[in-house]
C-alpha positions in Angstrom: -76.6 0.1 -2.9 -74.7 3.3 -3.5 -73.3 3.1 0.0 -71.7 -0.2 -0.8 -70.2 0.9 -4.1 -67.1 2.7 -2.7 -66.0 -0.1 -0.3 -66.6 -2.7 -3.1 -64.5 -0.7 -5.5 -61.8 -0.3 -2.9 -61.9 -4.1 -2.2 -61.6 -4.9 -6.0 -58.6 -2.5 -6.3 -56.9 -4.1 -3.3 -57.5 -7.6 -4.5 -56.3 -6.7 -8.0 -53.2 -5.1 -6.5 -52.4 -8.1 -4.3 -52.9 -10.5 -7.2 -50.7 -8.4 -9.5 -48.0 -8.2 -6.7 -48.0 -11.9 -6.3 -47.5 -12.6 -10.1 -45.1 -9.8 -10.6 -41.4 -10.7 -10.2 -40.1 -10.0 -6.7 -37.7 -7.1 -6.0 -34.8 -7.9 -3.7 -34.2 -4.4 -2.5 -35.9 -1.0 -2.4 -33.5 1.5 -3.9 -35.7 4.3 -2.5 -35.7 3.0 1.1 -32.3 1.4 0.9 -33.3 -1.9 2.5 -34.0 -5.5 1.6 -37.6 -6.4 0.8 -39.5 -9.4 2.0 -39.7 -12.5 -0.1 -42.7 -14.8 -0.3 -42.5 -17.1 2.8 -42.1 -20.7 2.0 -45.3 -22.6 2.8 -45.2 -25.8 4.9 -47.9 -27.9 6.5 -46.8 -26.6 9.9 -46.8 -23.0 8.9 -50.2 -22.7 7.4 -51.7 -23.5 10.9 -49.5 -20.8 12.5 -50.7 -17.2 12.6 -47.2 -15.9 12.4 -47.0 -17.3 8.8 -49.9 -15.0 7.7 -48.1 -12.0 9.3 -45.1 -12.9 7.1 -47.4 -12.9 4.1 -48.8 -9.6 5.1 -45.3 -8.1 5.4 -44.4 -9.6 2.0 -47.5 -8.0 0.3 -46.8 -4.6 1.9 -43.2 -4.7 0.6 -44.0 -6.1 -2.9 -47.2 -4.3 -3.5 -47.2 -2.9 -7.1 -46.8 0.8 -7.2 -45.8 0.9 -3.5 -43.5 3.9 -3.8 -46.1 6.0 -5.7 -48.7 5.2 -3.0 -46.2 6.3 -0.3 -45.6 9.5 -2.2 -49.4 10.2 -2.4 -49.7 9.5 1.3 -46.9 12.0 2.1 -48.2 14.7 -0.2 -51.6 14.4 1.4 -50.2 14.8 4.9 -48.1 17.8 3.8 -50.6 19.7 1.7 -54.0 18.6 2.9 -53.3 18.1 6.6 -50.5 20.8 6.8 -48.1 18.5 8.6 -44.6 20.1 9.0 -42.8 16.8 8.8 -43.5 13.1 7.8 -41.5 10.3 9.5 -39.5 13.0 11.2 -38.3 14.2 7.8 -39.0 17.6 6.2 -38.1 19.5 3.1 -36.9 23.1 2.6 -36.2 24.3 -0.9 -36.1 20.7 -2.2 -33.5 19.7 0.4 -34.4 17.0 2.8 -33.7 17.3 6.5 -34.4 15.0 9.5 -35.5 16.2 12.9 -32.6 16.1 15.3 -32.9 15.6 19.0 -32.2 18.6 21.2 -28.7 19.1 22.5 -27.7 16.2 24.8 -25.0 17.9 26.9 -24.2 14.7 28.7 -23.5 12.9 25.4 -21.2 15.7 24.2 -19.4 15.6 27.6 -19.0 11.9 27.3 -17.4 12.3 23.8 -15.1 15.0 25.0 -14.0 13.0 28.0 -13.3 10.0 25.8 -11.2 12.1 23.5 -9.3 13.6 26.4 -8.7 10.1 27.9 -7.2 8.8 24.6 -5.0 11.9 24.3 -3.7 11.6 27.8 -3.2 7.8 27.7 -1.8 7.3 24.2 -0.9 10.6 22.6 0.9 12.7 25.2 3.9 13.1 22.8 1.8 13.6 19.6 0.3 16.6 17.8 -3.4 16.1 18.5 -6.3 18.0 16.9 -10.1 17.8 16.8 -12.6 19.0 14.3 -16.3 19.1 14.3 -18.3 18.7 11.1 -21.7 20.5 11.2 -24.8 18.4 10.3 -27.3 19.7 7.8 -29.6 21.1 10.5 -26.9 23.6 11.5 -28.0 25.5 8.4 -31.7 25.7 9.4 -32.8 29.2 10.3 -32.9 29.7 14.0 -36.3 31.5 13.8 -37.9 28.8 11.6 -40.6 26.2 12.2 -38.1 23.4 12.8 -36.1 22.6 15.9 -32.4 23.4 15.8 -30.0 22.2 18.5 -27.8 24.6 20.4 -24.6 24.3 18.4 -22.9 27.1 20.2 -23.3 25.3 23.5 -22.0 22.1 21.9 -18.9 24.1 20.8 -18.4 25.6 24.2 -18.6 22.2 26.0 -15.9 20.9 23.7 -13.6 23.9 24.1 -13.9 23.7 27.9 -13.2 20.0 28.1 -10.6 19.7 25.3 -8.1 22.3 26.5 -4.7 21.3 25.3 -6.0 19.7 22.1 -5.9 22.0 19.0 -9.3 22.8 17.5 -9.6 22.9 13.7 -12.7 24.9 13.1 -14.7 23.4 10.3 -18.2 25.0 10.4 -17.0 28.0 8.3 -15.5 25.7 5.7 -18.8 23.9 5.2 -22.1 25.2 3.9 -25.4 23.6 2.9 -24.4 23.3 -0.7 -21.7 20.8 0.3 -24.3 18.2 1.3 -26.4 15.8 -0.8 -30.0 17.0 -1.0 -31.4 13.6 0.0 -28.7 12.4 2.5 -27.0 13.6 5.6 -23.5 13.1 4.2 -21.2 15.6 2.5 -20.7 15.4 -1.3 -17.0 14.7 -1.7 -16.9 16.4 -5.2 -17.9 19.7 -3.6 -15.3 19.4 -0.8 -12.2 19.8 -3.0 -10.3 22.7 -1.4 -11.0 21.5 2.1 -7.8 19.4 2.0 -5.7 22.6 1.7 -7.3 24.1 4.8 -6.7 20.8 6.7 -3.1 20.6 5.5 -2.5 24.2 6.7 -4.2 23.5 10.1 -2.2 20.3 10.7 1.1 21.9 9.6 1.6 19.7 6.5 3.6 21.2 3.6 2.6 19.8 0.2 2.2 21.1 -3.3 -1.4 21.8 -4.3 -3.1 18.6 -5.4 -3.3 17.8 -9.0 -6.6 18.4 -10.8 -9.1 15.8 -10.0 -11.0 13.6 -12.4 -14.6 13.1 -11.3 -16.7 9.9 -11.7 -20.4 10.1 -11.1 -23.2 7.6 -10.4 -26.9 8.3 -10.7 -29.5 7.9 -9.3 -28.3 8.1 -5.7 -31.2 8.0 -3.2 -29.9 9.2 0.2 -30.9 7.9 3.6 -33.6 10.6 3.9 -35.2 9.8 0.6 -37.0 6.7 1.8 -38.2 8.4 5.0 -39.5 11.4 3.1 -41.4 9.4 0.4 -41.6 12.5 -1.8 -41.3 12.7 -5.6 -38.0 14.5 -5.4 -35.2 14.3 -7.9 -32.5 11.9 -6.9 -28.9 13.0 -6.1 -25.9 12.2 -8.2 -23.0 10.7 -6.2 -19.6 11.7 -7.5 -16.1 10.8 -6.3 -12.7 12.3 -7.3 -9.5 10.8 -8.4 -5.9 11.7 -9.3 -2.7 9.8 -9.6 -2.2 9.8 -5.9 -5.6 8.4 -5.1 -5.4 5.8 -7.9 -2.2 4.4 -6.5 -3.5 4.3 -2.9 -5.1 1.2 -1.3 -6.7 0.0 2.0 -5.7 -2.8 4.3 -7.4 -4.2 7.4 -5.8 -5.6 10.5 -4.8 -9.2 10.3 -4.8 -9.3 6.5 -2.4 -8.2 3.7 -5.2 -8.1 1.1 -5.4 -4.7 -0.6 -8.7 -3.0 -1.3 -9.3 0.0 -3.5 -10.1 3.5 -2.2 -13.4 3.4 -4.0 -15.4 0.2 -3.8 -17.3 0.6 -7.1 -19.4 -2.6 -6.5 -21.1 -0.7 -3.7 -22.7 1.7 -6.2 -25.2 -1.0 -7.1 -25.9 -2.0 -3.5 -28.3 -0.8 -0.9 -26.0 2.2 0.1 -24.0 3.6 -2.7 -22.1 5.9 -0.2 -20.2 2.8 0.8 -18.2 3.4 -2.4 -15.9 5.5 -0.1 -13.4 3.1 1.4 -16.0 0.2 1.4 -18.2 1.6 4.2 -17.7 1.2 7.9 -14.8 -0.6 9.6 -13.6 -0.7 13.2 -10.0 -0.1 12.0 -8.4 0.3 8.6 -5.1 1.5 7.2 -5.1 3.7 4.1 -1.7 3.6 2.3 -0.5 6.3 -0.2 2.7 5.3 -2.0 2.8 8.5 -4.0 2.3 10.9 -1.0 4.6 13.9 -0.9 5.6 13.3 2.7 6.4 10.4 5.0 4.0 11.7 7.6 1.3 9.5 9.1 -2.1 10.3 10.5 -4.5 8.6 12.9 -8.1 9.7 12.4 -10.8 8.8 14.9 -14.1 9.5 13.1 -17.4 8.3 11.7 -18.7 7.8 8.1 -18.2 11.5 7.3 -14.5 10.9 7.3 -14.7 8.2 4.6 -15.1 10.8 1.8 -12.6 13.2 3.3 -9.6 10.9 3.8 -9.0 10.3 0.1 -8.5 14.1 -0.3 -5.6 13.9 2.2 -3.5 11.2 0.5 -1.0 13.7 -1.0 0.0 14.8 2.5 0.1 11.5 4.4 1.8 8.2 3.5 -0.4 6.3 5.9 -3.8 7.2 7.4 -5.2 4.9 10.1 -8.9 5.3 10.6 -10.6 4.2 13.8 -14.3 4.1 14.5 -14.8 3.9 18.2 -18.4 2.7 17.8 -17.0 -0.6 16.6 -13.3 -0.8 17.6 -12.5 -1.8 21.1 -9.6 -0.3 23.1 -7.9 -3.7 23.0 -8.1 -3.7 19.2 -6.7 -0.2 19.1 -3.7 -1.1 21.3 -3.1 -4.2 19.2 -3.3 -2.8 15.7 -2.4 0.8 15.9 1.1 2.3 16.1 1.0 5.7 17.8 4.6 6.8 17.5 5.3 9.8 15.4 1.7 10.1 14.2 -0.4 13.2 13.8 -3.8 12.5 15.5 -7.2 14.0 14.6 -10.6 13.4 16.2 -13.0 14.2 13.4 -16.7 13.8 14.3 -20.0 15.1 13.0 -22.3 16.9 15.4 -24.8 14.1 14.8 -22.4 11.6 16.5 -21.3 13.9 19.3 -25.0 14.4 20.2 -25.5 10.7 20.4 -22.1 9.5 21.5 -22.9 6.7 23.8 -21.8 4.1 21.3 -18.3 5.6 21.4 -16.1 3.6 23.8 
């Protein structure tokens, strides 16, 4: 009888949990995992005789199980501290900062990215001032002699320097440190980057007065992309963005439309990914207009999501900044919607993208 007690208790707990999950109001999204959650599948006569329907119910119960996040945390803590795992779901924590395991350096990917940059420079920007900058990812700051793998960043740098001769390098690794990142996300915290714009202006030869003091608006909690993978009871981040008169007067347009969008899409703060507050998230091509810029200069930035929080800091120096994400923008779209004459050009990519650059085209 005693041997049956434990499984019986477990069965009762599971049945109670499933029942409570069914009667508890459904959640649409998981703010921790930043994804939509399954809804109860609509039953029909045909479905109840289909095994796939019961798999849908199982997925629903797993998503909507009461206390799911706490159970995930218990599971992760057990794997860390009882079984001495160094990472869970390829995510690990050092000093309450979350990291995700990176793949080793993919030299062929870095060469592909460099060759693509060189191709655009030769085909479209032979008369322009062209620059490239590489933003380090968080794993750049992992100790080389530690437990966790760290790609060969020096080799990445050497490949780019060898293949991008004739394009001016704007070194960024010494301008960034670990404190500039969110603890639970891979992105940079814009509110800690103020001052980077001065370095970029100097590097690109843009003469402007120092930017006015910024006002800061903050949103909390912000659960970064690593938080859901880690499933650890860590304190959430606070996401902050900065404004001044120049930024407040600026706006975004997209090809084929005259509709104006704000620099900061505040509605995104309540969505799945609050980082999309910066310029509304990802776009193939967008134009950022700054009526109060101190110059009439224009800039083209080829970049990834890291650029979204940096571009607002450059609106004192550029009247128009055209942003292009080559993961989504075709060369035909570029030729159709981008004016290249008298533009500064910068290729601004994170090491994460350069090491997995096959989507760039």
